[in-house]
PyMOL Python script that loads the backbone (N, CA, C, O; Angstrom):
from pymol import cmd

cmd.read_pdbstr("""\
ATOM      1  N   MET A   1      11.956   3.519   6.687  1.00  0.00           N
ATOM      2  CA  MET A   1      10.932   4.298   6.869  1.00  0.00           C
ATOM      3  C   MET A   1      11.280   5.833   7.473  1.00  0.00           C
ATOM      4  O   MET A   1      10.508   6.785   7.580  1.00  0.00           O
ATOM      5  N   ASN A   2      12.414   5.764   7.757  1.00  0.00           N
ATOM      6  CA  ASN A   2      12.893   7.232   8.236  1.00  0.00           C
ATOM      7  C   ASN A   2      12.803   8.200   7.178  1.00  0.00           C
ATOM      8  O   ASN A   2      12.833   9.378   7.532  1.00  0.00           O
ATOM      9  N   HIS A   3      12.710   7.974   6.081  1.00  0.00           N
ATOM     10  CA  HIS A   3      12.671   9.107   4.953  1.00  0.00           C
ATOM     11  C   HIS A   3      11.183   9.421   4.469  1.00  0.00           C
ATOM     12  O   HIS A   3      10.930  10.071   3.455  1.00  0.00           O
ATOM     13  N   TYR A   4      10.353   8.943   5.221  1.00  0.00           N
ATOM     14  CA  TYR A   4       8.932   9.195   4.964  1.00  0.00           C
ATOM     15  C   TYR A   4       7.954   9.633   6.041  1.00  0.00           C
ATOM     16  O   TYR A   4       8.129   9.216   7.186  1.00  0.00           O
ATOM     17  N   HIS A   5       7.059  10.346   5.796  1.00  0.00           N
ATOM     18  CA  HIS A   5       5.949  10.681   6.689  1.00  0.00           C
ATOM     19  C   HIS A   5       4.803   9.727   6.396  1.00  0.00           C
ATOM     20  O   HIS A   5       4.408   9.546   5.244  1.00  0.00           O
ATOM     21  N   VAL A   6       4.272   9.119   7.452  1.00  0.00           N
ATOM     22  CA  VAL A   6       3.046   8.162   7.232  1.00  0.00           C
ATOM     23  C   VAL A   6       1.778   8.925   7.789  1.00  0.00           C
ATOM     24  O   VAL A   6       1.719   9.295   8.962  1.00  0.00           O
ATOM     25  N   TYR A   7       0.930   9.101   7.019  1.00  0.00           N
ATOM     26  CA  TYR A   7      -0.230   9.555   7.416  1.00  0.00           C
ATOM     27  C   TYR A   7      -1.377   8.579   7.620  1.00  0.00           C
ATOM     28  O   TYR A   7      -1.071   7.435   7.956  1.00  0.00           O
ATOM     29  N   GLU A   8      -2.660   8.888   7.459  1.00  0.00           N
ATOM     30  CA  GLU A   8      -3.737   8.149   7.738  1.00  0.00           C
ATOM     31  C   GLU A   8      -3.754   6.962   6.950  1.00  0.00           C
ATOM     32  O   GLU A   8      -3.039   6.988   5.948  1.00  0.00           O
ATOM     33  N   ALA A   9      -4.544   5.712   7.223  1.00  0.00           N
ATOM     34  CA  ALA A   9      -4.815   4.529   6.766  1.00  0.00           C
ATOM     35  C   ALA A   9      -5.814   4.913   5.507  1.00  0.00           C
ATOM     36  O   ALA A   9      -6.760   5.693   5.613  1.00  0.00           O
ATOM     37  N   ILE A  10      -5.465   4.282   4.399  1.00  0.00           N
ATOM     38  CA  ILE A  10      -6.278   4.593   3.188  1.00  0.00           C
ATOM     39  C   ILE A  10      -6.939   3.252   2.834  1.00  0.00           C
ATOM     40  O   ILE A  10      -7.784   3.218   1.940  1.00  0.00           O
ATOM     41  N   GLY A  11      -6.623   2.277   3.428  1.00  0.00           N
ATOM     42  CA  GLY A  11      -7.010   0.846   2.963  1.00  0.00           C
ATOM     43  C   GLY A  11      -6.440  -0.372   3.866  1.00  0.00           C
ATOM     44  O   GLY A  11      -5.471  -0.218   4.609  1.00  0.00           O
ATOM     45  N   HIS A  12      -7.136  -1.597   3.730  1.00  0.00           N
ATOM     46  CA  HIS A  12      -6.363  -2.747   4.350  1.00  0.00           C
ATOM     47  C   HIS A  12      -6.795  -3.882   3.634  1.00  0.00           C
ATOM     48  O   HIS A  12      -7.750  -3.834   2.859  1.00  0.00           O
ATOM     49  N   GLY A  13      -6.113  -4.939   3.865  1.00  0.00           N
ATOM     50  CA  GLY A  13      -6.391  -6.339   3.290  1.00  0.00           C
ATOM     51  C   GLY A  13      -6.169  -7.235   4.204  1.00  0.00           C
ATOM     52  O   GLY A  13      -5.859  -6.892   5.344  1.00  0.00           O
ATOM     53  N   LYS A  14      -6.290  -8.495   3.854  1.00  0.00           N
ATOM     54  CA  LYS A  14      -6.232  -9.695   4.590  1.00  0.00           C
ATOM     55  C   LYS A  14      -5.124  -9.642   5.446  1.00  0.00           C
ATOM     56  O   LYS A  14      -5.440  -9.924   6.602  1.00  0.00           O
ATOM     57  N   TYR A  15      -3.822  -9.357   5.276  1.00  0.00           N
ATOM     58  CA  TYR A  15      -2.698  -9.425   5.913  1.00  0.00           C
ATOM     59  C   TYR A  15      -1.846  -7.989   5.984  1.00  0.00           C
ATOM     60  O   TYR A  15      -0.685  -7.920   6.388  1.00  0.00           O
ATOM     61  N   SER A  16      -2.479  -7.085   5.611  1.00  0.00           N
ATOM     62  CA  SER A  16      -1.889  -5.704   5.641  1.00  0.00           C
ATOM     63  C   SER A  16      -2.745  -4.537   5.529  1.00  0.00           C
ATOM     64  O   SER A  16      -3.923  -4.662   5.194  1.00  0.00           O
ATOM     65  N   ASN A  17      -2.158  -3.268   5.823  1.00  0.00           N
ATOM     66  CA  ASN A  17      -2.682  -2.102   5.833  1.00  0.00           C
ATOM     67  C   ASN A  17      -2.044  -1.286   4.911  1.00  0.00           C
ATOM     68  O   ASN A  17      -0.865  -1.506   4.635  1.00  0.00           O
ATOM     69  N   VAL A  18      -2.669  -0.353   4.383  1.00  0.00           N
ATOM     70  CA  VAL A  18      -2.160   0.738   3.410  1.00  0.00           C
ATOM     71  C   VAL A  18      -2.323   2.227   3.938  1.00  0.00           C
ATOM     72  O   VAL A  18      -3.405   2.704   4.279  1.00  0.00           O
ATOM     73  N   TYR A  19      -1.243   2.825   3.958  1.00  0.00           N
ATOM     74  CA  TYR A  19      -1.191   4.192   4.526  1.00  0.00           C
ATOM     75  C   TYR A  19      -0.978   5.352   3.467  1.00  0.00           C
ATOM     76  O   TYR A  19      -0.418   4.958   2.444  1.00  0.00           O
ATOM     77  N   LYS A  20      -1.206   6.289   3.485  1.00  0.00           N
ATOM     78  CA  LYS A  20      -0.853   7.461   2.685  1.00  0.00           C
ATOM     79  C   LYS A  20       0.510   7.891   3.210  1.00  0.00           C
ATOM     80  O   LYS A  20       0.660   7.974   4.429  1.00  0.00           O
ATOM     81  N   GLY A  21       1.509   8.168   2.390  1.00  0.00           N
ATOM     82  CA  GLY A  21       2.813   8.471   2.968  1.00  0.00           C
ATOM     83  C   GLY A  21       3.480   9.692   1.843  1.00  0.00           C
ATOM     84  O   GLY A  21       2.982   9.914   0.739  1.00  0.00           O
ATOM     85  N   ARG A  22       4.485  10.278   2.299  1.00  0.00           N
ATOM     86  CA  ARG A  22       5.245  11.204   1.601  1.00  0.00           C
ATOM     87  C   ARG A  22       6.618  11.160   1.926  1.00  0.00           C
ATOM     88  O   ARG A  22       6.959  10.976   3.095  1.00  0.00           O
ATOM     89  N   LYS A  23       7.442  11.309   1.021  1.00  0.00           N
ATOM     90  CA  LYS A  23       8.796  11.607   1.076  1.00  0.00           C
ATOM     91  C   LYS A  23       9.156  12.753   1.877  1.00  0.00           C
ATOM     92  O   LYS A  23       8.769  13.857   1.494  1.00  0.00           O
ATOM     93  N   LYS A  24       9.925  12.641   3.063  1.00  0.00           N
ATOM     94  CA  LYS A  24      10.232  13.805   3.738  1.00  0.00           C
ATOM     95  C   LYS A  24      10.772  15.199   3.045  1.00  0.00           C
ATOM     96  O   LYS A  24      10.500  16.359   3.353  1.00  0.00           O
ATOM     97  N   LYS A  25      11.569  14.729   2.080  1.00  0.00           N
ATOM     98  CA  LYS A  25      12.328  15.971   1.450  1.00  0.00           C
ATOM     99  C   LYS A  25      11.717  16.518  -0.046  1.00  0.00           C
ATOM    100  O   LYS A  25      12.237  17.322  -0.819  1.00  0.00           O
ATOM    101  N   THR A  26      10.386  15.767  -0.175  1.00  0.00           N
ATOM    102  CA  THR A  26       9.763  16.334  -1.393  1.00  0.00           C
ATOM    103  C   THR A  26       8.342  16.359  -1.124  1.00  0.00           C
ATOM    104  O   THR A  26       7.940  16.296   0.038  1.00  0.00           O
ATOM    105  N   ILE A  27       7.472  16.455  -2.203  1.00  0.00           N
ATOM    106  CA  ILE A  27       5.979  16.574  -2.031  1.00  0.00           C
ATOM    107  C   ILE A  27       5.441  15.380  -2.625  1.00  0.00           C
ATOM    108  O   ILE A  27       4.216  15.307  -2.720  1.00  0.00           O
ATOM    109  N   GLU A  28       6.191  14.383  -3.062  1.00  0.00           N
ATOM    110  CA  GLU A  28       5.842  13.089  -3.551  1.00  0.00           C
ATOM    111  C   GLU A  28       4.931  12.165  -2.626  1.00  0.00           C
ATOM    112  O   GLU A  28       5.398  11.662  -1.604  1.00  0.00           O
ATOM    113  N   TYR A  29       3.689  11.975  -3.000  1.00  0.00           N
ATOM    114  CA  TYR A  29       2.884  11.221  -2.072  1.00  0.00           C
ATOM    115  C   TYR A  29       3.040   9.615  -2.654  1.00  0.00           C
ATOM    116  O   TYR A  29       3.228   9.412  -3.853  1.00  0.00           O
ATOM    117  N   PHE A  30       2.954   8.654  -1.797  1.00  0.00           N
ATOM    118  CA  PHE A  30       2.885   7.140  -2.084  1.00  0.00           C
ATOM    119  C   PHE A  30       1.752   6.679  -1.215  1.00  0.00           C
ATOM    120  O   PHE A  30       1.140   7.250  -0.313  1.00  0.00           O
ATOM    121  N   ALA A  31       1.634   5.360  -1.798  1.00  0.00           N
ATOM    122  CA  ALA A  31       0.790   4.388  -0.930  1.00  0.00           C
ATOM    123  C   ALA A  31       1.802   3.613  -0.315  1.00  0.00           C
ATOM    124  O   ALA A  31       2.642   3.072  -1.034  1.00  0.00           O
ATOM    125  N   ILE A  32       1.847   3.461   1.119  1.00  0.00           N
ATOM    126  CA  ILE A  32       2.817   2.574   1.865  1.00  0.00           C
ATOM    127  C   ILE A  32       2.040   1.397   2.443  1.00  0.00           C
ATOM    128  O   ILE A  32       1.143   1.529   3.276  1.00  0.00           O
ATOM    129  N   LYS A  33       2.464   0.206   1.924  1.00  0.00           N
ATOM    130  CA  LYS A  33       1.795  -1.056   2.416  1.00  0.00           C
ATOM    131  C   LYS A  33       2.680  -1.515   3.520  1.00  0.00           C
ATOM    132  O   LYS A  33       3.905  -1.586   3.413  1.00  0.00           O
ATOM    133  N   SER A  34       1.875  -1.882   4.787  1.00  0.00           N
ATOM    134  CA  SER A  34       2.466  -2.352   5.863  1.00  0.00           C
ATOM    135  C   SER A  34       2.004  -3.743   6.169  1.00  0.00           C
ATOM    136  O   SER A  34       0.835  -3.932   6.503  1.00  0.00           O
ATOM    137  N   VAL A  35       2.869  -4.732   6.072  1.00  0.00           N
ATOM    138  CA  VAL A  35       2.475  -6.085   6.364  1.00  0.00           C
ATOM    139  C   VAL A  35       3.196  -6.710   7.656  1.00  0.00           C
ATOM    140  O   VAL A  35       4.380  -6.651   7.988  1.00  0.00           O
ATOM    141  N   ASP A  36       2.107  -7.325   8.271  1.00  0.00           N
ATOM    142  CA  ASP A  36       2.579  -8.145   9.452  1.00  0.00           C
ATOM    143  C   ASP A  36       3.561  -9.055   9.337  1.00  0.00           C
ATOM    144  O   ASP A  36       3.319 -10.030   8.625  1.00  0.00           O
ATOM    145  N   LYS A  37       4.829  -8.961   9.972  1.00  0.00           N
ATOM    146  CA  LYS A  37       5.860  -9.985   9.670  1.00  0.00           C
ATOM    147  C   LYS A  37       5.586 -11.312   9.666  1.00  0.00           C
ATOM    148  O   LYS A  37       6.176 -12.140   8.972  1.00  0.00           O
ATOM    149  N   SER A  38       4.468 -11.594  10.629  1.00  0.00           N
ATOM    150  CA  SER A  38       4.397 -13.080  10.895  1.00  0.00           C
ATOM    151  C   SER A  38       3.373 -13.601   9.600  1.00  0.00           C
ATOM    152  O   SER A  38       2.996 -14.770   9.523  1.00  0.00           O
ATOM    153  N   GLN A  39       3.036 -12.676   8.728  1.00  0.00           N
ATOM    154  CA  GLN A  39       2.277 -13.020   7.552  1.00  0.00           C
ATOM    155  C   GLN A  39       2.895 -12.847   6.203  1.00  0.00           C
ATOM    156  O   GLN A  39       2.330 -12.995   5.119  1.00  0.00           O
ATOM    157  N   ARG A  40       4.129 -12.515   6.424  1.00  0.00           N
ATOM    158  CA  ARG A  40       4.979 -11.947   5.239  1.00  0.00           C
ATOM    159  C   ARG A  40       5.164 -13.256   4.167  1.00  0.00           C
ATOM    160  O   ARG A  40       5.308 -12.955   2.982  1.00  0.00           O
ATOM    161  N   SER A  41       5.165 -14.439   4.468  1.00  0.00           N
ATOM    162  CA  SER A  41       5.318 -15.478   3.523  1.00  0.00           C
ATOM    163  C   SER A  41       4.104 -15.741   2.897  1.00  0.00           C
ATOM    164  O   SER A  41       4.151 -16.105   1.721  1.00  0.00           O
ATOM    165  N   LYS A  42       2.893 -15.616   3.516  1.00  0.00           N
ATOM    166  CA  LYS A  42       1.707 -15.758   2.765  1.00  0.00           C
ATOM    167  C   LYS A  42       1.362 -14.554   1.921  1.00  0.00           C
ATOM    168  O   LYS A  42       0.716 -14.807   0.905  1.00  0.00           O
ATOM    169  N   VAL A  43       1.635 -13.445   2.124  1.00  0.00           N
ATOM    170  CA  VAL A  43       1.550 -12.297   1.266  1.00  0.00           C
ATOM    171  C   VAL A  43       2.257 -12.500   0.124  1.00  0.00           C
ATOM    172  O   VAL A  43       1.689 -12.378  -0.961  1.00  0.00           O
ATOM    173  N   LEU A  44       3.545 -12.826   0.205  1.00  0.00           N
ATOM    174  CA  LEU A  44       4.470 -13.113  -0.974  1.00  0.00           C
ATOM    175  C   LEU A  44       3.909 -14.312  -1.894  1.00  0.00           C
ATOM    176  O   LEU A  44       4.070 -14.204  -3.109  1.00  0.00           O
ATOM    177  N   GLN A  45       3.324 -15.337  -1.427  1.00  0.00           N
ATOM    178  CA  GLN A  45       2.799 -16.371  -2.069  1.00  0.00           C
ATOM    179  C   GLN A  45       1.606 -15.917  -2.819  1.00  0.00           C
ATOM    180  O   GLN A  45       1.477 -16.262  -3.994  1.00  0.00           O
ATOM    181  N   GLU A  46       0.693 -15.144  -2.214  1.00  0.00           N
ATOM    182  CA  GLU A  46      -0.479 -14.662  -2.978  1.00  0.00           C
ATOM    183  C   GLU A  46      -0.464 -13.391  -3.576  1.00  0.00           C
ATOM    184  O   GLU A  46      -1.506 -12.920  -4.030  1.00  0.00           O
ATOM    185  N   ASP A  47       0.709 -12.724  -3.630  1.00  0.00           N
ATOM    186  CA  ASP A  47       0.920 -11.637  -4.316  1.00  0.00           C
ATOM    187  C   ASP A  47       0.613 -11.600  -5.860  1.00  0.00           C
ATOM    188  O   ASP A  47      -0.103 -10.744  -6.379  1.00  0.00           O
ATOM    189  N   GLY A  48       1.178 -12.529  -6.472  1.00  0.00           N
ATOM    190  CA  GLY A  48       0.964 -12.751  -7.886  1.00  0.00           C
ATOM    191  C   GLY A  48      -0.353 -13.372  -8.314  1.00  0.00           C
ATOM    192  O   GLY A  48      -0.441 -13.684  -9.501  1.00  0.00           O
ATOM    193  N   LYS A  49      -1.348 -13.588  -7.548  1.00  0.00           N
ATOM    194  CA  LYS A  49      -2.496 -14.224  -7.896  1.00  0.00           C
ATOM    195  C   LYS A  49      -3.811 -13.351  -8.327  1.00  0.00           C
ATOM    196  O   LYS A  49      -4.915 -13.862  -8.516  1.00  0.00           O
ATOM    197  N   LEU A  50      -3.522 -11.941  -8.455  1.00  0.00           N
ATOM    198  CA  LEU A  50      -4.592 -11.202  -8.620  1.00  0.00           C
ATOM    199  C   LEU A  50      -4.628 -11.003 -10.216  1.00  0.00           C
ATOM    200  O   LEU A  50      -3.592 -10.715 -10.816  1.00  0.00           O
ATOM    201  N   PRO A  51      -5.738 -11.150 -10.820  1.00  0.00           N
ATOM    202  CA  PRO A  51      -5.959 -10.724 -12.247  1.00  0.00           C
ATOM    203  C   PRO A  51      -5.628  -9.479 -12.570  1.00  0.00           C
ATOM    204  O   PRO A  51      -5.934  -8.605 -11.759  1.00  0.00           O
ATOM    205  N   GLU A  52      -4.962  -9.112 -13.758  1.00  0.00           N
ATOM    206  CA  GLU A  52      -4.564  -7.600 -14.095  1.00  0.00           C
ATOM    207  C   GLU A  52      -5.550  -6.695 -14.024  1.00  0.00           C
ATOM    208  O   GLU A  52      -5.242  -5.607 -13.536  1.00  0.00           O
ATOM    209  N   ASP A  53      -6.853  -6.885 -14.445  1.00  0.00           N
ATOM    210  CA  ASP A  53      -7.819  -5.892 -14.221  1.00  0.00           C
ATOM    211  C   ASP A  53      -8.232  -5.637 -12.835  1.00  0.00           C
ATOM    212  O   ASP A  53      -8.782  -4.573 -12.553  1.00  0.00           O
ATOM    213  N   SER A  54      -7.985  -6.628 -11.865  1.00  0.00           N
ATOM    214  CA  SER A  54      -8.305  -6.318 -10.365  1.00  0.00           C
ATOM    215  C   SER A  54      -7.285  -5.318  -9.964  1.00  0.00           C
ATOM    216  O   SER A  54      -7.597  -4.269  -9.401  1.00  0.00           O
ATOM    217  N   ILE A  55      -5.992  -5.664 -10.273  1.00  0.00           N
ATOM    218  CA  ILE A  55      -4.965  -4.792  -9.994  1.00  0.00           C
ATOM    219  C   ILE A  55      -4.902  -3.328 -10.475  1.00  0.00           C
ATOM    220  O   ILE A  55      -4.388  -2.403  -9.846  1.00  0.00           O
ATOM    221  N   HIS A  56      -5.438  -3.258 -11.555  1.00  0.00           N
ATOM    222  CA  HIS A  56      -5.791  -1.856 -12.027  1.00  0.00           C
ATOM    223  C   HIS A  56      -6.948  -1.334 -11.355  1.00  0.00           C
ATOM    224  O   HIS A  56      -6.835  -0.134 -11.103  1.00  0.00           O
ATOM    225  N   PHE A  57      -8.004  -1.851 -10.995  1.00  0.00           N
ATOM    226  CA  PHE A  57      -8.979  -1.269 -10.271  1.00  0.00           C
ATOM    227  C   PHE A  57      -8.645  -0.904  -8.842  1.00  0.00           C
ATOM    228  O   PHE A  57      -9.196   0.076  -8.341  1.00  0.00           O
ATOM    229  N   LEU A  58      -7.712  -1.683  -8.100  1.00  0.00           N
ATOM    230  CA  LEU A  58      -7.122  -1.408  -6.869  1.00  0.00           C
ATOM    231  C   LEU A  58      -6.298  -0.380  -6.937  1.00  0.00           C
ATOM    232  O   LEU A  58      -6.440   0.468  -6.056  1.00  0.00           O
ATOM    233  N   ALA A  59      -5.280  -0.171  -7.917  1.00  0.00           N
ATOM    234  CA  ALA A  59      -4.608   0.980  -8.011  1.00  0.00           C
ATOM    235  C   ALA A  59      -5.303   2.215  -8.211  1.00  0.00           C
ATOM    236  O   ALA A  59      -4.959   3.209  -7.571  1.00  0.00           O
ATOM    237  N   SER A  60      -6.143   2.251  -8.942  1.00  0.00           N
ATOM    238  CA  SER A  60      -7.133   3.344  -9.208  1.00  0.00           C
ATOM    239  C   SER A  60      -7.795   3.867  -7.972  1.00  0.00           C
ATOM    240  O   SER A  60      -7.949   5.080  -7.821  1.00  0.00           O
ATOM    241  N   ASP A  61      -8.152   3.085  -7.175  1.00  0.00           N
ATOM    242  CA  ASP A  61      -8.799   3.322  -5.921  1.00  0.00           C
ATOM    243  C   ASP A  61      -7.528   3.985  -4.975  1.00  0.00           C
ATOM    244  O   ASP A  61      -7.688   4.991  -4.283  1.00  0.00           O
ATOM    245  N   ILE A  62      -6.589   3.438  -5.050  1.00  0.00           N
ATOM    246  CA  ILE A  62      -5.327   3.935  -4.230  1.00  0.00           C
ATOM    247  C   ILE A  62      -4.954   5.359  -4.551  1.00  0.00           C
ATOM    248  O   ILE A  62      -4.822   6.208  -3.669  1.00  0.00           O
ATOM    249  N   VAL A  63      -4.782   5.609  -5.885  1.00  0.00           N
ATOM    250  CA  VAL A  63      -4.603   6.898  -6.462  1.00  0.00           C
ATOM    251  C   VAL A  63      -5.699   7.944  -6.108  1.00  0.00           C
ATOM    252  O   VAL A  63      -5.364   9.065  -5.725  1.00  0.00           O
ATOM    253  N   ARG A  64      -6.911   7.615  -6.222  1.00  0.00           N
ATOM    254  CA  ARG A  64      -8.004   8.384  -5.774  1.00  0.00           C
ATOM    255  C   ARG A  64      -7.994   8.820  -4.358  1.00  0.00           C
ATOM    256  O   ARG A  64      -8.408   9.932  -4.031  1.00  0.00           O
ATOM    257  N   ALA A  65      -7.461   7.838  -3.401  1.00  0.00           N
ATOM    258  CA  ALA A  65      -7.481   8.180  -2.107  1.00  0.00           C
ATOM    259  C   ALA A  65      -6.275   8.981  -1.710  1.00  0.00           C
ATOM    260  O   ALA A  65      -6.286   9.531  -0.608  1.00  0.00           O
ATOM    261  N   LEU A  66      -5.200   9.104  -2.528  1.00  0.00           N
ATOM    262  CA  LEU A  66      -4.144   9.884  -2.263  1.00  0.00           C
ATOM    263  C   LEU A  66      -4.434  11.313  -2.746  1.00  0.00           C
ATOM    264  O   LEU A  66      -3.709  12.205  -2.306  1.00  0.00           O
ATOM    265  N   LEU A  67      -5.277  11.579  -3.481  1.00  0.00           N
ATOM    266  CA  LEU A  67      -5.653  12.992  -4.091  1.00  0.00           C
ATOM    267  C   LEU A  67      -6.364  13.734  -3.102  1.00  0.00           C
ATOM    268  O   LEU A  67      -6.762  14.872  -3.352  1.00  0.00           O
TER     269      LEU A  67
END
""", "prot")
cmd.dss("prot")
cmd.show_as("cartoon", "prot")
cmd.util.cbc("prot")
cmd.orient("prot")
């Protein structure tokens, strides 16, 4: 995380928060997902359970939030 600036929260889920972030040496912006370490195994188990169209909708929301 030392290579990124972390800005405001742009979303949250059951076990995590999503923040707007940027690489320190560039102007590239990213969505940074922060997961509570105590919930890591649950997140990894559930990560592949979303249908593809739901993932597309979620990704579109994140991109709009970054603009």
